[in-house]
C-alpha positions as CSV (number, residue, x, y, z in Angstrom):
1,X,-6.7,104.3,118.1
2,X,-9.1,102.3,120.4
3,X,-11.2,104.5,123.0
4,X,-10.9,103.6,126.8
5,X,-12.5,104.7,130.1
6,X,-10.4,104.1,133.1
7,X,-11.8,104.2,136.9
8,X,-9.6,105.7,139.7
9,X,-10.6,104.7,143.4
10,X,-8.9,107.0,145.7
11,X,-8.9,106.0,149.5
12,X,-11.0,109.4,150.4
13,X,-12.6,112.6,148.7
14,X,-11.1,113.8,145.8
15,X,-11.1,117.6,144.5
16,X,-11.7,118.9,141.2
17,X,-8.3,120.8,141.5
18,X,-6.6,117.6,142.1
19,X,-8.2,115.9,139.0
20,X,-7.4,118.8,136.8
21,X,-3.8,119.0,138.0
22,X,-3.3,115.2,137.4
23,X,-5.4,115.5,133.9
24,X,-3.0,118.4,133.0
25,X,-0.1,116.5,133.7
26,X,-1.6,113.6,131.6
27,X,-1.8,116.0,128.9
28,X,2.1,116.8,129.3
29,X,3.1,113.1,129.0
30,X,0.9,111.7,126.6
31,X,2.8,112.1,123.4
32,X,5.5,109.9,124.3
33,X,3.0,106.9,124.3
34,X,0.8,107.8,121.1
35,X,-2.0,108.5,123.6
36,X,-4.9,111.3,123.7
37,X,-6.4,111.8,127.0
38,X,-10.0,113.5,126.3
39,X,-12.0,114.2,129.0
40,X,-12.2,113.3,132.8
41,X,-15.3,113.1,135.5
42,X,-14.9,113.2,139.0
43,X,-17.4,112.3,141.8
44,X,-15.5,114.1,144.7
45,X,-17.3,112.6,147.8
46,X,-16.9,108.6,146.5
47,X,-13.0,109.8,145.5
48,X,-13.6,108.5,142.0
49,X,-12.1,109.9,138.8
50,X,-13.3,108.7,135.2
51,X,-11.1,109.1,132.2
52,X,-11.7,109.2,128.6
53,X,-8.5,108.5,126.2
54,X,-8.0,107.6,123.0
55,X,-4.8,105.1,123.0
56,X,-3.4,102.3,120.7
57,X,-3.7,99.7,123.8
58,X,-5.0,99.9,127.6
59,X,-1.2,99.7,128.8
60,X,-0.2,103.0,126.6
61,X,-3.1,104.8,128.6
62,X,-1.7,103.2,132.0
63,X,2.0,104.2,131.2
64,X,1.0,107.6,131.0
65,X,-0.7,108.0,134.4
66,X,2.2,106.3,136.0
67,X,4.7,108.3,134.5
68,X,2.7,111.3,135.0
69,X,1.5,111.4,138.4
70,X,1.5,107.7,139.9
71,X,-2.2,107.5,140.1
72,X,-2.7,104.1,137.6
73,X,-6.2,103.3,137.1
74,X,-8.3,100.1,139.1
75,X,-9.8,99.6,136.1
76,X,-9.7,100.1,132.4
77,X,-12.4,99.2,129.9
78,X,-12.4,99.2,126.1
79,X,-15.4,101.4,125.2
80,X,-17.7,102.6,122.2
81,X,-19.1,105.9,121.5
82,X,-23.2,105.8,121.3
83,X,-25.1,108.5,119.8
């Protein structure tokens, strides 16, 4: 499994509750794609959500978002965790 960070840019502010609901939908969907959404961060005022996910590839990670709530990331980066 590879590690990915994705970035969502929404057209306006985003609430923590909205992000939490989307993350919960991801968790309900992820198993079908062999994906494990780990954490997320929100910049409420900038309308940005960042998701950390283990996935076989970037497309599998995107498929979970697409099916779970339709908020597909603008960018997905392959990342490595530092110490």
